[in-house]
C-alpha positions as CSV (number, residue, x, y, z in Angstrom):
1,X,10.4,1.9,14.5
2,X,12.8,0.8,11.9
3,X,11.9,-1.8,9.4
4,X,14.2,-3.8,7.1
5,X,13.9,-3.3,3.3
6,X,12.4,-5.9,1.1
7,X,11.7,-6.0,-2.6
8,X,9.2,-8.3,-4.3
9,X,8.2,-8.3,-8.0
10,X,4.5,-8.3,-8.4
11,X,2.2,-9.7,-11.1
12,X,1.4,-6.1,-12.2
13,X,2.1,-4.6,-15.5
14,X,2.5,-1.0,-16.4
15,X,2.5,0.2,-20.0
16,X,4.8,3.2,-20.5
17,X,5.7,4.6,-23.9
18,X,4.4,1.4,-25.4
19,X,6.8,-0.7,-23.2
20,X,5.7,-3.0,-20.4
21,X,7.5,-2.8,-17.1
22,X,7.0,-4.6,-13.9
23,X,5.6,-2.7,-10.9
24,X,7.7,-3.3,-7.9
25,X,6.9,-3.0,-4.2
26,X,9.9,-1.4,-2.3
27,X,9.8,-1.5,1.4
28,X,12.0,0.7,3.5
29,X,12.4,1.7,7.1
30,X,10.1,3.6,9.6
31,X,6.7,2.4,10.5
32,X,4.4,4.0,13.1
33,X,4.5,2.0,16.3
34,X,1.3,0.1,17.2
35,X,-0.2,0.4,20.6
36,X,-0.9,-3.3,20.7
37,X,-1.5,-5.8,23.4
38,X,-2.3,-9.5,23.3
39,X,-6.0,-10.2,22.5
40,X,-7.8,-11.9,25.5
41,X,-11.5,-11.5,24.7
42,X,-13.2,-13.8,22.2
43,X,-16.8,-14.3,21.0
44,X,-18.6,-17.3,19.6
45,X,-17.4,-18.2,16.1
46,X,-19.7,-17.1,13.3
47,X,-19.6,-17.9,9.6
48,X,-17.9,-15.3,7.4
49,X,-20.3,-13.0,5.5
50,X,-20.4,-12.9,1.7
51,X,-19.7,-9.8,-0.4
52,X,-17.2,-8.1,-2.5
53,X,-15.5,-4.7,-2.4
54,X,-17.2,-2.1,-4.4
55,X,-15.1,-0.5,-7.2
56,X,-15.1,3.2,-6.3
57,X,-13.3,4.4,-9.4
58,X,-15.1,6.2,-12.2
59,X,-14.5,5.2,-15.9
60,X,-13.3,8.7,-16.8
61,X,-11.7,11.8,-15.2
62,X,-9.0,12.8,-12.8
63,X,-9.2,10.9,-9.5
64,X,-6.0,12.2,-7.7
65,X,-3.4,15.0,-7.9
66,X,-0.2,15.8,-6.1
67,X,2.2,18.7,-6.1
68,X,5.7,17.5,-5.2
69,X,8.3,19.8,-3.7
70,X,11.6,19.5,-1.9
71,X,12.3,21.3,1.4
72,X,14.9,23.5,-0.3
73,X,12.7,24.3,-3.3
74,X,15.2,22.9,-5.8
75,X,12.9,20.0,-7.0
76,X,9.2,20.2,-7.9
77,X,6.8,18.2,-10.1
78,X,3.1,17.7,-10.7
79,X,1.5,14.2,-10.6
80,X,-2.0,13.2,-11.7
81,X,-4.0,10.0,-11.6
82,X,-6.8,9.7,-14.1
83,X,-9.2,7.1,-15.3
84,X,-10.0,5.9,-18.8
85,X,-12.3,3.0,-19.6
86,X,-10.7,-0.1,-18.2
87,X,-7.5,1.5,-17.1
88,X,-5.7,3.9,-14.7
89,X,-3.3,6.4,-16.1
90,X,-0.5,8.1,-14.2
91,X,1.3,11.3,-15.4
92,X,4.3,13.1,-14.0
93,X,4.9,16.5,-15.5
94,X,6.7,19.9,-14.9
95,X,9.7,18.2,-13.3
96,X,12.4,20.7,-12.3
97,X,15.4,19.6,-10.3
98,X,19.0,20.4,-9.6
99,X,19.6,17.0,-8.1
100,X,22.2,14.8,-9.9
101,X,21.8,11.1,-10.4
102,X,18.9,8.8,-11.0
103,X,15.6,9.6,-9.4
104,X,12.8,7.1,-9.1
105,X,9.1,7.9,-8.8
106,X,6.9,5.9,-6.3
107,X,3.6,6.0,-4.4
108,X,3.6,5.5,-0.7
109,X,0.9,4.7,1.9
110,X,2.6,7.1,4.3
111,X,2.1,10.8,4.6
112,X,4.8,13.4,3.8
113,X,5.7,13.7,7.5
114,X,7.1,10.2,7.6
115,X,10.9,10.1,8.1
116,X,11.3,7.3,5.7
117,X,8.3,6.7,3.4
118,X,7.9,2.9,3.4
119,X,6.5,0.1,1.3
120,X,6.4,2.2,-1.8
121,X,5.0,1.1,-5.2
122,X,7.7,2.0,-7.7
123,X,5.9,3.4,-10.7
124,X,8.8,4.6,-12.9
125,X,11.0,1.4,-12.5
126,X,13.9,3.6,-13.4
127,X,15.0,7.2,-13.4
128,X,12.4,9.9,-14.4
129,X,13.2,12.6,-16.9
130,X,12.2,16.3,-17.2
131,X,9.8,15.5,-20.0
132,X,6.2,14.5,-19.2
133,X,6.1,10.8,-18.4
134,X,3.0,8.6,-18.2
135,X,2.2,5.0,-17.3
136,X,-0.9,3.0,-17.8
137,X,-2.2,0.0,-15.7
138,X,-5.1,-2.0,-17.0
139,X,-7.9,-3.0,-14.6
140,X,-8.3,-6.5,-13.3
141,X,-4.6,-7.5,-12.9
142,X,-4.1,-9.8,-9.9
143,X,-2.0,-8.1,-7.2
144,X,-2.6,-4.6,-8.5
145,X,-2.3,-1.9,-5.8
146,X,-5.0,0.1,-7.7
147,X,-7.9,-2.4,-7.8
148,X,-10.5,-1.5,-6.7
149,X,-9.6,1.3,-4.2
150,X,-6.2,3.0,-4.3
151,X,-7.1,5.7,-1.7
152,X,-4.8,4.1,0.9
153,X,-1.9,5.7,-1.0
154,X,-1.1,9.0,0.7
155,X,2.0,10.4,-1.0
156,X,3.8,10.7,-4.3
157,X,7.6,10.5,-3.9
158,X,10.7,11.2,-5.9
159,X,13.7,9.5,-4.3
160,X,17.2,8.2,-4.8
161,X,16.7,4.4,-4.3
162,X,19.2,2.3,-2.4
163,X,21.0,5.4,-1.0
164,X,22.9,3.9,2.0
165,X,24.2,7.4,3.0
166,X,20.8,8.9,3.9
167,X,21.2,11.0,7.1
168,X,18.0,9.4,8.6
169,X,19.1,5.8,7.8
170,X,16.5,5.5,5.1
171,X,17.1,3.1,2.2
172,X,15.3,5.5,-0.2
173,X,16.5,9.1,0.2
174,X,13.5,11.4,-0.5
175,X,14.2,14.2,-3.0
176,X,10.6,15.6,-3.2
177,X,7.3,14.5,-1.8
178,X,3.6,15.6,-2.2
179,X,0.3,14.7,-0.7
180,X,-2.1,12.7,-2.9
181,X,-5.5,14.4,-3.0
182,X,-8.1,11.8,-4.0
183,X,-11.4,12.9,-5.5
184,X,-13.0,9.5,-4.8
185,X,-14.2,8.0,-1.5
186,X,-12.9,4.9,0.1
187,X,-14.8,1.7,-0.8
188,X,-15.3,0.9,2.9
189,X,-15.9,3.5,5.6
190,X,-16.8,0.9,8.3
191,X,-15.9,-2.7,8.9
192,X,-16.6,-4.8,12.0
193,X,-13.7,-7.1,12.7
194,X,-14.4,-9.4,15.7
195,X,-12.0,-12.0,17.0
196,X,-14.2,-15.1,17.5
197,X,-11.3,-17.1,19.0
198,X,-8.7,-19.6,17.9
199,X,-9.9,-22.4,15.8
200,X,-8.3,-25.1,13.5
201,X,-6.2,-23.4,10.8
202,X,-6.5,-20.0,12.5
203,X,-4.5,-20.3,15.7
204,X,-2.3,-17.3,15.3
205,X,-1.8,-14.6,17.9
206,X,-3.8,-11.4,17.8
207,X,-3.0,-7.9,19.1
208,X,-5.6,-5.3,19.8
209,X,-5.5,-1.5,19.6
210,X,-8.1,0.7,21.1
211,X,-10.1,-2.4,22.0
212,X,-10.3,-3.8,18.5
213,X,-8.3,-6.5,16.7
214,X,-5.3,-4.8,15.0
215,X,-2.8,-7.4,13.8
216,X,-2.9,-11.1,13.3
217,X,0.3,-13.2,13.1
218,X,-0.1,-16.3,10.9
219,X,0.6,-19.6,12.5
220,X,1.7,-22.8,10.8
221,X,-1.1,-24.7,9.1
222,X,-3.3,-21.5,9.0
223,X,-5.5,-21.0,5.9
224,X,-7.1,-17.8,4.6
225,X,-10.5,-19.5,4.8
226,X,-10.2,-20.2,8.5
227,X,-8.6,-16.8,9.2
228,X,-11.5,-14.8,7.7
229,X,-14.0,-17.0,9.5
230,X,-12.3,-16.3,12.8
231,X,-12.7,-12.6,12.3
232,X,-16.1,-12.6,10.6
233,X,-14.9,-11.0,7.3
234,X,-14.6,-12.0,3.7
235,X,-11.4,-12.8,1.8
236,X,-12.0,-9.7,-0.3
237,X,-12.2,-7.6,2.9
238,X,-9.0,-9.2,4.2
239,X,-7.2,-8.4,1.0
240,X,-8.7,-4.9,1.0
241,X,-7.2,-4.3,4.5
242,X,-3.8,-5.6,3.2
243,X,-3.0,-4.3,-0.2
244,X,0.7,-5.0,0.5
245,X,0.0,-8.3,2.4
246,X,0.3,-11.9,1.4
247,X,-2.6,-13.5,-0.5
248,X,-3.6,-17.1,-0.6
249,X,-2.0,-19.5,-1.2
250,X,1.2,-17.5,-0.5
251,X,0.7,-17.0,3.3
252,X,3.5,-18.2,5.6
253,X,3.8,-18.7,9.3
254,X,5.0,-15.5,10.9
255,X,3.4,-13.2,8.3
256,X,1.5,-10.3,10.0
257,X,-1.9,-9.3,8.7
258,X,-3.5,-5.9,9.3
259,X,-7.0,-6.0,10.7
260,X,-7.6,-2.3,11.1
261,X,-9.4,-0.1,8.5
262,X,-7.5,2.9,9.8
263,X,-4.2,1.2,9.1
264,X,-5.0,0.0,5.6
265,X,-1.9,0.1,3.4
266,X,0.6,0.3,6.3
267,X,2.0,-3.2,6.6
268,X,2.3,-4.3,10.3
269,X,5.9,-3.9,11.6
């Protein structure tokens, strides 16, 4: 399934070589199709539980690595994610490439087998260089893709951005890609999401996959408070399921919210 590209500047700051740059979310094409059907079974409404998402990140040490390679072997690089007290540090090193032109570095919630890695967090915000590059993001920044659990990110990607001549029709033409190997567990391994039925300010449509609520489409006059009550989860859990999704008060009618723990990080098409 092809998806249109969108770019949105986030309230996230990276510190790179003593300079602050904005972290961008870049969305491209290709999203795995959902086996979804309209939801027809509801249960009695229950109040949303309380609780917050546990921060699974240690204060020190390496928490992820990736070895990036191109299919033809002309481009390679090493990427690490490490923790220091109060911050996450990214480092791209050992970059070797014969590719001409600017190359951006991003992190994607899709695996390396995706034709067009989508909805990528642009880390470099500009072309990378052969020298070792590092970026630092402090903890606690609203909208950060790395608080408190970044394990939904599956790949590190070097790409030509905005390349309209890509043979696959991708907006970002992948130069090299590598699997992110996380050394930390996910914050949630199980989450019961139950559709208790339409109620005031939560009247949107629900699709189900494998018998469970999968995607919710926001209706006019919906509120986050009513939505989480409808599905028996907390706002923190809703945001955990949707690291790329809209957050209150910026929800709009027609926005689609992921409700599946298995699909965390992959915005609904």
